[in-house]
C-alpha positions, 0 to 999 in steps of 0.5 A, spaced: 510 195 490 510 198 498 515 194 502 512 190 507 518 192 512 520 198 517 526 200 519 527 202 525 532 203 530 531 202 538 535 204 545 538 198 549 543 198 555 549 194 554 548 189 558 541 187 555 544 187 547 549 182 550 544 178 553 540 178 547 547 177 543 547 171 547 541 169 546 541 170 538 548 166 538 545 160 542 539 159 536 542 161 530 538 166 529 539 174 528 537 180 532 532 182 529 528 175 528 528 174 536 525 182 537 520 181 532 518 174 535 518 178 542 514 183 540 509 179 538 509 174 544 508 182 548 502 184 543 500 177 544 498 178 552 491 179 554 489 185 558 482 188 556 477 183 559 473 183 552 479 179 549 478 173 547 484 168 549 487 161 549 491 158 553 492 154 559 492 155 567 497 151 571 495 149 577 500 146 583 495 143 590 496 139 595 492 132 594 492 131 601 488 137 602 480 134 603 476 137 598 480 141 594 479 135 588 472 136 588 472 144 589 476 143 583 472 139 579 465 144 581 469 150 579 471 146 572 463 145 571 462 151 573 465 154 567 465 148 562 464 153 556 471 155 557 474 148 557 477 145 551 481 140 556 485 138 562 491 134 564 492 131 571 500 129 573 502 127 579 508 131 581 509 127 588 506 123 594 503 129 596 503 135 590 499 134 583 499 139 578 493 140 574 493 144 567 486 146 565 486 148 558 482 154 555 478 159 550 473 165 552 472 172 554 479 174 559 474 176 564 470 170 565 477 166 565 480 171 570 473 169 574 475 163 573 482 163 575 480 168 582 475 161 585 481 156 584 486 160 586 484 162 593 482 155 596 486 152 601 491 148 599 493 151 592 500 152 592 500 155 585 496 158 580 500 159 573 496 162 566 499 163 560 494 166 555 494 169 548 489 173 544 486 170 539 481 173 533 476 169 534 473 163 537 474 157 532 
């Protein structure tokens, strides 16, 4: 029976190895497991327009910006087929965070993000998306 594990060698700068070893020690894991997970995380990053993805869009915005919440709601209605759920939290008296959980084509999710990013009062938009094989 063929082994499912392939042994490989990589070359890394000393300072990176030191940081890796600190991380490994703090997690009580080992280098191979940490590098394995890092590669999986890297490979799950969407980059093609037709990738099917799932994840979240985190939007921090100025609550006092007139009409912005209505605009955000309108964008969500326009892209309703991508949205699984959303969560709104108050960060302070003037700032809110809206997290929109999405699933669909990477290109369509990027289009939705682009509609949000340029709006007046948006302070930050950050995505956290991973490729999935198929929509459940």
